[in-house]
C-alpha positions in Angstrom: 118.0 -59.2 -1.3 121.1 -60.8 -3.0 123.4 -57.8 -2.4 122.3 -57.3 1.1 123.4 -60.8 2.0 127.0 -59.8 1.7 126.7 -56.0 2.4 125.1 -56.2 5.8 127.5 -58.8 7.4 130.5 -56.8 6.1 129.1 -53.5 7.5 128.4 -55.0 10.9 131.6 -56.9 11.0 133.9 -54.1 9.9 132.3 -51.7 12.4 132.6 -54.2 15.3 136.1 -55.3 14.5 137.5 -51.8 13.9 136.1 -50.4 17.1 137.3 -53.5 19.1 140.8 -53.0 17.6 141.0 -49.3 18.2 139.7 -49.5 21.8 141.8 -52.6 22.6 145.0 -51.0 21.4 144.2 -47.7 23.2 144.4 -45.8 19.9 140.8 -44.5 20.0 141.6 -41.8 22.6 144.4 -40.5 20.5 142.0 -39.5 17.7 139.4 -37.6 19.8 138.6 -37.7 23.5 135.4 -36.4 25.2 136.4 -34.9 28.5 133.5 -34.4 31.0 132.3 -30.9 31.8 129.4 -29.4 33.8 127.0 -30.3 31.0 128.2 -33.8 30.5 126.3 -36.9 31.4 129.5 -39.0 31.7 132.1 -38.9 34.4 135.3 -40.3 32.8 137.1 -39.2 29.5 135.7 -41.4 26.7 136.9 -41.7 23.1 134.7 -39.9 20.6 135.4 -41.8 17.4 132.4 -44.1 16.9 131.1 -42.0 14.1 134.5 -42.0 12.3 134.1 -45.8 12.1 130.3 -46.3 11.7 129.7 -43.7 8.9 132.7 -44.5 6.6 132.0 -48.2 6.9 128.3 -47.8 6.0 129.2 -45.4 3.1 132.1 -47.6 1.9 130.1 -50.8 1.8 127.2 -49.0 0.1 129.6 -47.6 -2.5 130.5 -51.2 -3.5 126.8 -52.0 -4.4 125.5 -52.0 -8.0 123.3 -48.9 -7.5 124.9 -46.6 -4.9 123.2 -43.2 -4.3 126.5 -41.4 -5.1 125.5 -37.9 -4.2 124.2 -38.8 -0.8 127.3 -40.8 -0.1 129.6 -38.0 -1.1 127.7 -35.3 0.9 127.6 -37.5 4.0 131.3 -38.3 3.7 132.0 -34.5 3.4 130.0 -33.9 6.6 131.7 -36.7 8.4 135.1 -35.3 7.6 134.3 -31.7 8.6 132.5 -32.8 11.8 135.3 -35.1 12.8 137.7 -32.2 12.4 135.5 -30.3 14.8 135.6 -33.2 17.2 139.4 -33.3 17.0 140.5 -29.7 16.8 137.3 -27.6 17.1 136.0 -25.5 14.3 134.2 -22.1 14.2 130.4 -22.4 14.3 130.2 -20.7 10.9 132.3 -23.4 9.3 130.2 -26.1 10.7 126.9 -24.4 9.7 128.1 -23.7 6.2 129.0 -27.4 5.7 125.5 -28.3 6.7 124.0 -25.7 4.4 126.1 -26.7 1.4 125.1 -30.3 1.8 121.4 -29.4 2.1 121.5 -27.0 -0.9 123.4 -29.4 -3.2 121.0 -32.3 -2.4 117.9 -30.1 -2.9 119.2 -28.6 -6.2 119.8 -32.2 -7.5 116.0 -32.7 -7.0 115.1 -29.4 -8.8 113.2 -31.2 -11.6 111.0 -32.9 -9.1 110.2 -30.1 -6.7 109.0 -26.4 -7.0 111.2 -23.7 -5.7 109.2 -23.2 -2.5 109.4 -26.9 -1.7 113.2 -26.8 -2.3 113.6 -24.0 0.1 111.5 -25.7 2.8 113.4 -29.0 2.1 116.8 -27.3 2.5 115.9 -25.7 5.8 114.4 -28.9 7.1 117.6 -30.8 6.2 119.7 -28.3 8.0 117.5 -28.7 11.1 117.5 -32.5 11.0 121.4 -32.4 10.8 121.5 -30.4 13.9 118.7 -32.0 15.9 120.4 -35.4 15.5 123.5 -33.9 16.9 121.6 -32.3 19.8 120.0 -35.7 20.7 123.4 -37.5 20.8 123.8 -36.9 24.5 123.4 -40.2 26.4 124.6 -43.7 25.9 122.9 -45.8 23.2 120.5 -43.1 22.1 121.8 -41.9 18.7 123.0 -45.4 17.7 119.6 -46.8 18.7 117.7 -44.2 16.6 120.0 -45.1 13.6 119.4 -48.8 14.1 115.6 -48.5 14.3 115.1 -45.5 12.0 117.3 -46.5 9.1 116.2 -50.1 9.4 112.6 -49.1 8.9 113.5 -46.9 5.9 115.6 -49.6 4.4 112.8 -52.2 4.7 110.3 -49.9 3.1 112.6 -49.0 0.1 113.4 -52.5 -0.9 111.0 -52.7 -3.8 111.3 -49.2 -5.1 114.9 -48.0 -4.6 117.5 -50.7 -4.0 120.4 -48.2 -3.8 118.7 -46.2 -1.0 117.6 -49.3 0.7 121.1 -50.7 0.8 122.4 -47.4 2.2 119.8 -47.3 4.9 120.3 -51.0 5.9 124.1 -50.5 6.0 123.7 -47.6 8.3 121.4 -49.6 10.5 123.6 -52.6 10.9 126.8 -50.5 11.3 124.9 -48.7 14.1 124.2 -52.1 15.6 128.0 -52.8 15.7 128.6 -49.4 17.3 126.0 -50.1 20.0 128.0 -53.1 21.2 130.5 -50.5 22.5 128.1 -47.6 23.2 125.3 -49.1 25.2 125.7 -48.2 28.9 128.3 -48.3 30.2 129.7 -46.8 27.0 133.3 -47.4 26.0 133.1 -45.1 23.0 130.9 -42.1 21.9 129.6 -41.3 18.4 130.8 -37.7 18.2 129.8 -35.1 15.7 131.6 -37.1 13.0 128.7 -39.6 13.3 125.7 -37.7 14.5 125.9 -34.9 11.9 126.1 -37.2 8.8 123.5 -39.5 10.3 121.2 -36.6 10.7 121.8 -35.6 7.1 121.2 -39.1 5.8 118.0 -39.4 7.9 116.6 -36.2 6.3 118.2 -36.9 2.9 116.9 -40.4 2.5 113.5 -39.3 3.8 113.4 -36.4 1.2 114.6 -38.5 -1.7 112.2 -41.3 -0.8 109.3 -38.8 -0.8 110.3 -37.4 -4.2 110.4 -41.0 -5.5 107.0 -41.6 -4.1 108.2 -44.4 -1.8 106.2 -42.8 1.1 104.3 -39.7 2.1 106.3 -37.0 3.9 104.9 -37.9 7.3 106.4 -41.4 7.1 110.1 -40.6 7.8 109.0 -37.9 10.2 107.0 -40.4 12.3 109.9 -43.0 12.1 112.4 -40.4 13.5 109.8 -38.6 15.7 111.5 -39.6 19.0 114.3 -37.3 18.0 112.3 -34.8 16.0 109.7 -34.0 18.7 112.2 -33.7 21.6 114.7 -31.5 19.8 112.0 -29.3 18.1 109.9 -28.7 21.2 113.0 -28.0 23.2 114.2 -25.4 20.6 110.8 -23.7 20.5 110.7 -23.4 24.3 114.1 -21.9 24.4 113.2 -19.5 21.6 110.0 -18.4 23.5 112.1 -17.7 26.6 114.5 -15.6 24.6 117.5 -17.9 25.3 120.5 -18.3 23.0 119.5 -21.5 21.2 123.0 -22.2 19.8 124.5 -22.5 23.3 124.9 -26.0 24.8 122.4 -27.0 27.5 120.8 -29.9 29.3 117.1 -29.1 28.7 116.1 -31.8 26.3 113.4 -34.1 27.6 115.7 -37.2 27.5 118.3 -35.2 29.5 115.8 -34.2 32.1 114.6 -37.7 32.6 118.2 -38.7 33.4 118.7 -35.8 35.7 115.5 -36.9 37.6 117.0 -40.3 38.4 116.7 -42.6 35.4 119.8 -44.6 34.5 121.2 -44.4 31.0 120.3 -48.0 30.5 116.7 -47.5 31.5 116.3 -44.4 29.3 117.8 -46.2 26.3 115.5 -49.2 26.6 112.5 -46.9 27.0 113.5 -44.9 23.9 114.1 -48.1 22.0 110.5 -49.2 22.8 109.3 -45.8 21.6 111.4 -46.0 18.4 110.1 -49.5 17.7 106.5 -48.4 18.2 106.9 -45.4 15.9 108.5 -47.5 13.2 105.9 -50.3 13.4 103.0 -47.8 13.4 104.5 -46.0 10.4 104.7 -49.3 8.5 101.1 -50.1 9.5 99.8 -46.7 8.4 101.8 -46.5 5.2 99.2 -48.1 2.9 96.1 -47.3 5.0 93.4 -44.8 3.9 93.9 -41.1 4.5 91.4 -41.2 7.3 93.2 -44.0 9.1 96.6 -42.3 8.6 95.2 -39.0 10.0 93.7 -40.8 13.0 97.0 -42.7 13.6 99.1 -39.5 13.4 96.6 -37.8 15.8 97.1 -40.5 18.3 100.8 -40.1 18.2 100.4 -36.3 18.7 98.4 -37.0 21.8 100.9 -39.5 23.1 103.8 -37.0 22.6 101.9 -34.2 24.3 101.1 -36.5 27.2 104.7 -37.6 27.6 106.0 -34.0 27.4 103.4 -32.7 29.9 104.2 -35.5 32.3 108.0 -34.9 32.2 107.5 -31.1 32.5 105.4 -31.6 35.6 107.8 -34.0 37.2 110.7 -31.6 36.4 108.9 -28.7 37.9 108.3 -30.7 41.1 111.9 -31.8 41.1 113.1 -28.2 40.8 110.8 -27.0 43.5 112.0 -29.8 45.9 115.6 -28.7 45.3 114.7 -25.1 46.2 114.2 -23.8 42.7 117.6 -24.7 41.3 117.4 -26.1 37.8 
């Protein structure tokens, strides 16, 4: 814990002070501004530079540790730069996708000695998906930052005894996300932007994959920890695919978006999601060293919980649409 005693205060303090300074001086909006449109959940232009502070701070502080996971840091930094360029100037879809694919392939190839080819292919595709789903879920105040706080905090705690470098990275991301949330919790003064959500998605998948290869946890562990994002984004994508819709087009069909459209405030949604994130993390920790039968039972309970939540939201949404005369 010795290094964490200075790493974590620095990560939190730098994130907080930098955002306070940029917002206070009015410089944040000069870097990247999110202007509301018909799909937005906000009503006033808001700076979109939270990720440009959160991610570099977390990566930079981790780089000063004695055992930094250099490859993960480099790939996340690359994704942060490309994604912020997209926030600022807009980039073609193919450029963004190629950056995601390159990061996933490079990381998986680095694990070649530990994984068979088929597992590398699945791992690469899964990484690209996690990168994008985290970005998809960054659509309401406090949500993506909260998932980083809870999710990476759980991963960091679990990795302390097996991989200090990965643990330090996860903890730095978590506390930097806490500093960001001081300005992003409703009413938000700053948004994360793709410069934050894309590298955070990569790090969630990357740390999860590396931890699995290092036998720090079974593959279900990081999936359960990040399941509030994984389930919503994956099920929404599958529903859109079944309906033959263009899944790469922006939309407002995620479960969390529909809850807001049905009347929940951003604050209420964020607090409910935080409760779900905390419960998923706590149960993952509780199941980690349990017997296979207990793990299977616990994961089955969570499957039932998620199905129940999705069915309840779908039913209320259908009733809401019908009451408005069929207009979604």
